[in-house]
N, C-alpha and C positions, 0 to 999 in steps of 0.2 A: 725918452725916445723909444719908440717901439721897433720891432723887428723889420717891419715894412720900410720905415724911414732909414734904418741902418742899411738895408739892402739897396735902397735908392742911392744913398751916399757912397756905398761901395761901387755901384755901377758907375756913378759919376767919377770916382777915383780911377776906375779902370779906364774910362774914356780919356781922362787926363793923362794917364800912363801911355795910352795909345799915341796921343799927340806929342808926348815928351820923348818917349823911348825909340820911336820908329820914324823913318823917313816917310814923307807923304805918300810916295808911290807904293810902299809896302803895307801901309796901315790897314787897308781893307782886308788883306789876307791873313791878318793876325787875329787869332781867336781871343775871346775874353779870358779863357782859362790860361792861355799862354801869358797874357799881360798880368793876370793875377799872380801867376808863378813868378814873374819878374819882381812884382811888388813884394811878394813874400820873401824872395831871396834877398832883396835890398833891405827889407825890414829886419830880417834875421842876420844882417851883416855878412851875408854869403857864408854862414857857418853851417856846414852840412848837418850836424846834429840838431840844430834848431829848426832847420828846414824839414828834416825828417819828423821831428816831434810835432810840428805843425801839420804835416801830411797825415800822420797817424791819428792825431786828434780829429781831423776832418773825416777820416774813415770811420772812426768810432761814432762820431755824431750822426753819420749816415747809416749806422747799424751794420757796417762791414767789419764786425769784430774779428771774424776768422781771418779775413784777408789782412787786416792790420796786424794780427798776431803772427801770421806767416811772414809778412814783410819784416817785422821786428826780429823774428828768429833768424831770418836769412841775413839781415844786416849784422846782427850780433855774432852769428857763426862765421862771418867773413873774416873778422879780426877779433877773436874772443878776448885778447888782452886789452883791447881798447874799445868797449862797446860804444856805438854811436848813439844808442838810445839809452838814456839813464832813467831809472825808475823814479 
């Protein structure tokens, strides 16, 4: 399977999420990014550290290395005794 096919399947999954997670009258106003966020949260079992790890990976893939590092530092400085992002 190539990347184009994977993106098509993801788009289809997002549209299935739109139909599943939202009432009909609100569906049009929900962005694909918001639906993808719900899918990620559910996939990660609503575990903050897994959601953050996913977000940081996306930022790295998009070449936002500095932003990812800043967010990771901010998160880890919030509660240094229990880092949310593990190496």
